[in-house]
C-alpha positions as a Markdown table, in Angstrom:
| # | Residue | x | y | z |
|---|---|---|---|---|
| 1 | Unk | 8.3 | -13.8 | 13.6 |
| 2 | Unk | 8.5 | -16.8 | 15.9 |
| 3 | Unk | 11.6 | -18.8 | 15.1 |
| 4 | Unk | 12.1 | -17.1 | 11.7 |
| 5 | Unk | 14.6 | -14.3 | 11.4 |
| 6 | Unk | 13.6 | -11.1 | 9.8 |
| 7 | Unk | 16.0 | -10.1 | 7.0 |
| 8 | Unk | 17.8 | -6.9 | 7.7 |
| 9 | Unk | 16.5 | -5.5 | 4.4 |
| 10 | Unk | 12.8 | -5.7 | 5.3 |
| 11 | Unk | 12.6 | -2.3 | 7.1 |
| 12 | Unk | 14.5 | -0.6 | 4.3 |
| 13 | Unk | 12.3 | -2.3 | 1.7 |
| 14 | Unk | 9.1 | -1.2 | 3.5 |
| 15 | Unk | 10.4 | 2.3 | 4.0 |
| 16 | Unk | 11.3 | 2.6 | 0.3 |
| 17 | Unk | 7.8 | 1.3 | -0.6 |
| 18 | Unk | 6.3 | 3.8 | 1.7 |
| 19 | Unk | 8.2 | 6.6 | 0.1 |
| 20 | Unk | 7.3 | 5.4 | -3.4 |
| 21 | Unk | 3.6 | 5.3 | -2.6 |
| 22 | Unk | 3.7 | 8.7 | -0.9 |
| 23 | Unk | 5.4 | 10.2 | -3.9 |
| 24 | Unk | 2.8 | 8.7 | -6.2 |
| 25 | Unk | 0.0 | 10.1 | -4.1 |
| 26 | Unk | 1.7 | 13.5 | -4.1 |
| 27 | Unk | 2.2 | 13.3 | -7.9 |
| 28 | Unk | -1.5 | 12.9 | -8.4 |
| 29 | Unk | -1.8 | 16.4 | -6.7 |
| 30 | Unk | -4.9 | 17.8 | -5.2 |
| 31 | Unk | -8.1 | 16.1 | -6.4 |
| 32 | Unk | -9.4 | 19.4 | -7.8 |
| 33 | Unk | -6.6 | 19.4 | -10.4 |
| 34 | Unk | -8.0 | 16.2 | -11.9 |
| 35 | Unk | -11.6 | 17.1 | -11.6 |
| 36 | Unk | -11.8 | 20.5 | -13.3 |
| 37 | Unk | -13.2 | 20.3 | -16.8 |
| 38 | Unk | -11.1 | 21.7 | -19.5 |
| 39 | Unk | -12.9 | 24.6 | -21.3 |
| 40 | Unk | -12.0 | 23.2 | -24.7 |
| 41 | Unk | -12.9 | 19.6 | -23.8 |
| 42 | Unk | -16.4 | 18.8 | -25.1 |
| 43 | Unk | -16.8 | 15.3 | -23.7 |
| 44 | Unk | -17.9 | 15.7 | -20.0 |
| 45 | Unk | -18.4 | 11.9 | -19.8 |
| 46 | Unk | -14.7 | 11.4 | -20.4 |
| 47 | Unk | -13.9 | 14.0 | -17.8 |
| 48 | Unk | -16.1 | 12.2 | -15.3 |
| 49 | Unk | -14.4 | 8.9 | -16.2 |
| 50 | Unk | -11.0 | 10.3 | -15.7 |
| 51 | Unk | -12.0 | 11.9 | -12.4 |
| 52 | Unk | -13.2 | 8.4 | -11.3 |
| 53 | Unk | -9.9 | 6.8 | -12.4 |
| 54 | Unk | -7.9 | 9.4 | -10.4 |
| 55 | Unk | -10.0 | 8.9 | -7.3 |
| 56 | Unk | -9.8 | 5.1 | -7.6 |
| 57 | Unk | -6.0 | 5.2 | -8.1 |
| 58 | Unk | -5.5 | 7.6 | -5.2 |
| 59 | Unk | -7.7 | 5.4 | -2.9 |
| 60 | Unk | -5.8 | 2.3 | -3.8 |
| 61 | Unk | -2.5 | 3.9 | -3.2 |
| 62 | Unk | -3.7 | 5.2 | 0.2 |
| 63 | Unk | -4.7 | 1.6 | 1.1 |
| 64 | Unk | -1.4 | 0.2 | 0.0 |
| 65 | Unk | 0.4 | 3.0 | 2.0 |
| 66 | Unk | -1.6 | 2.2 | 5.1 |
| 67 | Unk | -0.6 | -1.5 | 4.8 |
| 68 | Unk | 3.1 | -0.6 | 4.5 |
| 69 | Unk | 2.8 | 1.7 | 7.5 |
| 70 | Unk | 1.1 | -1.0 | 9.5 |
| 71 | Unk | 3.9 | -3.5 | 8.6 |
| 72 | Unk | 6.5 | -0.9 | 9.8 |
| 73 | Unk | 4.6 | -0.5 | 13.1 |
| 74 | Unk | 4.5 | -4.3 | 13.5 |
| 75 | Unk | 8.3 | -4.4 | 13.0 |
| 76 | Unk | 8.6 | -1.8 | 15.9 |
| 77 | Unk | 6.2 | -3.8 | 18.1 |
| 78 | Unk | 7.9 | -7.1 | 17.4 |
| 79 | Unk | 4.8 | -8.6 | 15.8 |
| 80 | Unk | 5.9 | -8.5 | 12.2 |
| 81 | Unk | 5.4 | -11.8 | 10.3 |
| 82 | Unk | 2.7 | -13.1 | 12.5 |
| 83 | Unk | -0.7 | -13.8 | 11.0 |
| 84 | Unk | -3.4 | -11.5 | 12.4 |
| 85 | Unk | -6.0 | -14.3 | 12.2 |
| 86 | Unk | -4.3 | -17.4 | 13.6 |
| 87 | Unk | -1.2 | -16.0 | 15.3 |
| 88 | Unk | 1.1 | -18.4 | 13.5 |
| 89 | Unk | 4.3 | -17.2 | 11.6 |
| 90 | Unk | 3.8 | -16.2 | 8.0 |
| 91 | Unk | 6.0 | -18.1 | 5.6 |
| 92 | Unk | 9.2 | -16.3 | 4.8 |
| 93 | Unk | 8.6 | -16.8 | 1.1 |
| 94 | Unk | 5.2 | -15.1 | 1.4 |
| 95 | Unk | 6.8 | -12.2 | 3.3 |
| 96 | Unk | 9.5 | -11.9 | 0.7 |
| 97 | Unk | 6.9 | -11.5 | -2.1 |
| 98 | Unk | 4.4 | -9.4 | 0.0 |
| 99 | Unk | 6.4 | -7.8 | 2.8 |
| 100 | Unk | 3.3 | -5.8 | 4.1 |
| 101 | Unk | 1.0 | -8.9 | 4.2 |
| 102 | Unk | -1.0 | -9.3 | 7.4 |
| 103 | Unk | -2.1 | -12.9 | 6.9 |
| 104 | Unk | -0.6 | -16.3 | 6.3 |
| 105 | Unk | -1.5 | -18.0 | 3.0 |
| 106 | Unk | -4.4 | -20.0 | 4.7 |
| 107 | Unk | -6.1 | -16.8 | 5.9 |
| 108 | Unk | -5.3 | -14.5 | 3.0 |
């Protein structure tokens, strides 16, 4: 992070977030559980809408999980806290709020 020091809690916070996201993805279960129509459920449009909601939620959670995993890899590589666009340090306040961010505020 250039001349900034990385708080000791960053790795623990990112690992906790990774575990939380993985648990949420697992709790959604296999996609087929959320896509099978209930025999007694007459509104197939609502079933389709719910299926879409589950798919969108799972996709968003997977994106967030990948961002957290990328941040953990960057910690291991020594590149955590460096903007991927300009190569400058990301402000500590931004990292505190968004520990998995890849970009400084100017390139977000």
